[in-house]
N, C-alpha and C positions, 0 to 999 in steps of 0.2 A: 567352485572355483570364487563366490562371494565370499567364502569365508577365508580364504588367503589372499583378499585384498584388503578384508577386514585386518586379519593378522597383521599382515605387511603395513600397514596405516597405524597400526595400536604400536607396533614395534619402532616407526620411523619417527611418529610423535613422543616416545619415552626416547629414543637417539635425542632427536630436539631437545628436550628438558636434561639431558645428562649432560649435551654439550653448552648450554646452557649456562646450568651451574658451574662446568668447567671454565667457561668464560668469566664470571663472576668471580671466582676463586682466583684466577689468574688475575685479573684485575684486580683485587685485595691484595694479593701479593706484590703486585708491581708497585701498586702505593704504600704497602708499607715498606719495601726497597727503598722506595724517592723519598724515604723519610732521612735519610740516612746522608743522602747527597748536600752540595749545598742549593744547588738548585733544584728545588723538587717542583714548582710550579711547572715549569716545560715536562718535568719527570711523569707528571701527573697527568697532563694536558696529552701526552703522549699513551701514557697507560686508558687514559678516556675514549682516544681516540682508536686504537687496537679495540678492546672493547666495543665501541657504536657497530664498528665495523662488522665482527663477529656475530650484536646482535640484529644488525640489520637482517644481513644473508639469514641467519635462524626465522628470524621474522618470514623474511621471502619465505624459505623452504615451508613454513607453519601455514602460512597464507594458501599455499598453492592447496595443503592437505586440507584446510578450513573450506578450500572454494569445490573442492569436487565434494567433500561430505554436503556440500548446502545444496549443488546442484544435486545428491544423489536422493537428498530428502525432498527436495520441490518434485522431482522426477515422481518419485514415491507417491509426494501426496497429491500431485495433477492425474498419476493413475487410480488412486483410491477415490478420487471425485469421478475421475472418465468411468471407471466400474461402474460405480454407485449410480450416477446418471443414466450409463446405459446398462445397467445389470436387467430390469426389467423386460428392454426392448430386446438384451442380448434370447436372455428365457424364451420369449415369443419367437423370435426367429427359428431358435433348436426347435422348441416346439413343432412348430411349424415345417421346418426341416423333417421330423421325425415321420409329421403327420403327411408329408408327401413323398417319403419314401415306402412308408409303411403301405401308401394307396399305390405305389406303383407295383410292390411284389403282388400288390394282390388284384392289382390288373386296371384299377380306376383308375381315370382320368386323373389328373392335379388339380389341386383346386387352388385357387389363387390366393396369395398371402395375402391380408389387409394388415397394413401396420398400424402402430397407436397414431402415429403421427397422420395417419391419410384418416382413418376413422372418426378421429376425434376435428379431424377438418370442415367445413358445411360445404354441404353439396350442390356448390353454387350449379355446377351445370348440369344437375338434373333440375333443380328446381325453378332453371332460367326459363323455363317454358311454361309452368304453372304460373298465372297469373295469380291464383289465391296465395299461394304462397311467397311471392315476392310483395305481393300489399301484404302480408302478416310481417315478412319480414321486415319490409320499411316500416312499419307501424311497430314494431320490436328496437329498431335502430332509433326513431322518432321519440320511444319514450324512453332509451336510454339515457338519449342526448338531454332530456329536458331532466330526467336525473343527474345528471353531472353536474346541470348550469345549477340546479337548486340546489346540490351541495357545495359548490362554489362559490353561489353568493351567500349560503350561510356560514361558513368557513370565513368568508371577509368581510361580513359580517361580526363573527367571534372575534379576528384580528384587530379588527376597529375597536369594539367594546372592551378588549385587555388593554390596548393601546391607550383611549381614554381612561380607562382605571389608573393606571401605572402614571399618565400625567396629573392623574387628582392626589394618586399618593404621593407623588414625589414631594421634594420640601424644595422648591428653589432655592429657598435662602434669600437673604437681604440682598437686593441690588449694591451694586460697586456707586462709591460716590461720586459726583461729577466731577470732572477737576476743575477748580477756581482756575478764572482767567489769570494767565503771568500779571505781573507788574512788571510796567514797562519802565526801564529806566529812567531816571531822570539826566545821567551823564552815559553819553555814548563813547566807549572808548575807539581810539583808534582816528583814520583821517574823514570817520562822518562827524566825529565830536567836534574837527579843529574848522569844519565846514557850518558847522549847528553855530559858532560864535560869533 
């Protein structure tokens, strides 16, 4: 079914290409015919408008095909990303399902499945009651926070050092000259001049 859709798409693209070539050939023939007339400009403008209308319709059809192809490629990429991301999880689920079905056939009680997400999650429910574990967790968190603060401070100092080095290396150039005070005109034009006399 997908091969049929691909073949239809290729055929439609080929039809668009031939129609585009035919529209261009018709335009060129009309322009050649216009040159024998007295009013060439309006004839060429009409031919140009007809070509524009034909090409616009073809562009719309081409855009529909391009959009469909783009959506299909995007869906394929999303599916590939999704399958890659969830491939390990899916394999683990399949193995767990096989193990459950095998244990049911043997008559054993089904074992709970532990997903990778729940295995990686901290076991705060079990450790909440144990004060030693809680103290160790708090100590680890405090140390991690201190390490992050030290890293942030080191980064800040490095950025400051780089900025100072750039400022030192930059050649600011000579300063702009200070403009001279404008000379006051001795004769003022207009009504002020007559009032001063």
